[in-house]
C-alpha positions, 0 to 999 in steps of 0.5 A, spaced: 500 500 500 502 506 498 504 511 503 500 517 505 504 522 501 504 518 495 496 518 495 492 522 490 487 523 495 486 522 502 479 519 502 480 514 496 486 509 494 490 510 488 486 504 485 480 507 486 482 514 483 485 510 477 478 507 476 474 513 477 479 516 472 478 510 467 470 511 468 469 518 468 475 522 465 472 526 459 465 523 460 460 528 461 454 524 458 455 519 464 456 524 469 450 527 467 446 520 467 449 519 474 446 526 476 440 524 474 439 517 477 441 520 484 436 526 483 431 521 481 430 525 474 428 520 469 433 517 465 432 517 457 434 511 453 441 513 452 443 515 459 440 508 461 444 504 456 450 508 459 449 506 466 447 499 464 454 499 461 458 502 467 455 500 473 455 492 472 459 490 479 459 493 485 466 496 485 464 503 482 458 504 487 462 502 493 467 508 491 461 512 489 458 511 496 465 512 499 466 519 496 459 521 496 456 519 503 463 519 507 463 515 513 468 514 519 468 506 517 470 507 510 476 503 509 482 505 505 482 512 508 489 515 509 491 519 515 488 526 515 482 523 511 477 521 516 471 524 516 463 523 515 457 527 512 455 529 519 462 533 520 459 539 516 453 540 520 454 547 524 453 546 531 456 553 534 451 558 536 445 553 534 439 552 539 439 544 541 432 544 538 434 546 531 440 542 531 436 536 533 432 538 526 438 538 522 440 531 525 434 528 523 434 531 516 441 529 515 439 522 517 434 522 511 440 525 507 444 518 509 438 514 507 436 517 501 443 516 498 444 509 500 437 508 497 439 511 490 446 507 490 442 501 491 437 503 486 443 504 481 446 497 483 439 494 482 438 498 475 432 501 478 433 508 476 427 510 473 422 506 479 419 510 484 423 510 491 420 510 498 424 517 499 422 521 494 426 528 492 419 531 490 415 529 496 421 533 500 418 539 498 411 538 499 408 542 505 401 540 505 399 537 512 406 537 515 408 541 521 413 546 521 418 542 524 417 537 518 417 542 513 424 544 516 427 537 516 424 535 509 427 542 506 433 542 509 434 534 507 432 536 500 437 542 499 443 538 502 441 532 498 441 536 492 447 540 494 452 534 496 450 530 490 452 536 485 458 538 489 461 531 489 459 530 482 463 536 480 469 533 485 468 527 481 469 530 475 476 534 478 478 527 480 477 524 474 480 529 470 487 530 474 493 529 470 498 525 472 505 528 473 512 525 472 516 526 478 520 532 475 513 535 474 511 534 481 518 537 483 517 543 479 510 544 482 512 543 489 517 548 488 512 553 485 507 552 491 513 553 496 514 560 493 507 562 494 
């Protein structure tokens, strides 16, 4: 296993990064199809075909889960890369009752991401799922607290998926530097 210094990414192993590069580098249509599947936007026939070809086994889904739904129990994380999706929750100067609502929303987020990755694994991207993104924006017959929880969950789901897919695009498009190029880049970085 490479040392932490030789890793391309603190969350993912070099082999995982290489698989992401092989799969997604320059493949904007696949990234769009994945975004649609994760956000419950119906896939057209071309997008379904891309997804069927790409997601044959569980290896890529496992890497996506590790990238999108970060958990403390993720395997192969380098020193300094340990974190989870709850760490981004602002708790300073937040009333405990509001914090409790946000934690409930983040638990919906967790279940939603797991649900959508499972739907991709089972090739059920166009089937209705138990947690529906469009229902999280409904307000009829809900308490104010439930509306808050659902809207917070909905916004976190959309924001996180888009942020992580942009990150995935960046990871998959990273250019491999030779040792000499890396030394030159390090020298430039140290002069800043």
